[in-house]
Legacy VTK file of the C-alpha trace (Angstrom):
# vtk DataFile Version 3.0
C-alpha trace
ASCII
DATASET POLYDATA
POINTS 81 float
-4.597 -6.329 -1.930
-7.853 -8.567 -3.049
-8.367 -12.000 -2.750
-11.793 -13.170 -5.494
-12.295 -16.273 -4.254
-12.076 -15.558 -0.365
-14.138 -12.250 -1.106
-11.458 -10.273 1.760
-9.609 -7.468 1.421
-6.126 -7.529 2.824
-3.821 -4.261 3.583
0.123 -4.850 3.820
3.174 -3.273 4.075
6.390 -3.481 1.935
9.239 -3.896 4.659
11.827 -1.748 3.409
15.090 -4.179 4.183
12.948 -7.135 2.778
10.884 -6.094 0.209
8.440 -8.684 1.929
4.891 -8.062 2.272
3.884 -7.864 5.735
0.312 -7.976 6.783
-1.206 -4.723 8.544
-4.121 -6.234 10.145
-6.802 -9.141 9.571
-8.437 -9.226 6.172
-11.770 -6.895 5.761
-14.656 -9.020 4.461
-15.798 -7.793 1.065
-19.016 -7.461 -0.380
-18.946 -10.360 -2.887
-15.456 -10.680 -5.569
-13.543 -7.949 -5.315
-10.952 -7.862 -8.398
-9.270 -5.156 -7.421
-7.947 -2.429 -4.787
-6.889 0.922 -5.404
-5.095 3.711 -2.598
-6.708 7.621 -3.558
-4.052 9.832 -4.012
-4.181 11.588 -0.008
-3.804 7.938 1.016
-6.988 8.276 3.550
-9.173 5.678 1.444
-9.307 2.753 -0.244
-11.738 1.829 -2.834
-12.073 -2.121 -3.942
-14.685 -3.414 -7.525
-16.781 -6.122 -6.276
-17.663 -7.885 -9.278
-20.364 -10.421 -8.619
-22.024 -7.686 -7.407
-21.569 -4.183 -9.547
-20.365 -2.622 -6.596
-17.350 -0.668 -5.667
-16.888 -0.947 -1.641
-14.534 2.254 0.714
-12.553 1.753 3.174
-10.947 4.589 5.196
-7.147 4.172 6.467
-5.967 4.558 9.620
-3.127 6.783 9.658
-0.903 5.491 12.290
-1.168 1.583 11.285
-2.499 1.386 7.775
-5.010 -1.104 8.825
-8.222 -1.053 6.566
-11.693 0.001 8.454
-15.363 -0.678 6.745
-16.790 2.290 5.841
-19.679 2.433 2.910
-20.413 0.212 -0.779
-22.014 1.913 -3.417
-24.008 -0.246 -6.009
-24.185 0.272 -9.005
-27.128 0.718 -11.678
-28.498 -2.799 -13.291
-27.096 -3.118 -16.644
-30.425 -1.622 -19.047
-29.118 -1.764 -22.591
LINES 1 82
81 0 1 2 3 4 5 6 7 8 9 10 11 12 13 14 15 16 17 18 19 20 21 22 23 24 25 26 27 28 29 30 31 32 33 34 35 36 37 38 39 40 41 42 43 44 45 46 47 48 49 50 51 52 53 54 55 56 57 58 59 60 61 62 63 64 65 66 67 68 69 70 71 72 73 74 75 76 77 78 79 80
C-alpha cells in the first residue's frame, strides 16, 4: 500500500484470524508521491506509480517474509504535446 503524503510504500499481510493488516517490514521510501501499488501475477515484484515525478518504482518481494526491497525506478518522458 502507498502513502501519498509520506512518500512511502508499505508491505502488509492480512491476519487470517482477524482480517487485520499487519506490517511485514518497515516502510520503503518512494521517489515522490506514490499513488498506487500493484503486485505482478507471480508475486515476485511490486510496482508503485509516482505522481509528481512521472515514474514507476519496482520493488522485489522477499518470498519468505513478504518484505519489499528497493529495486529500480523508471522515469517516463516529459509530456511533449
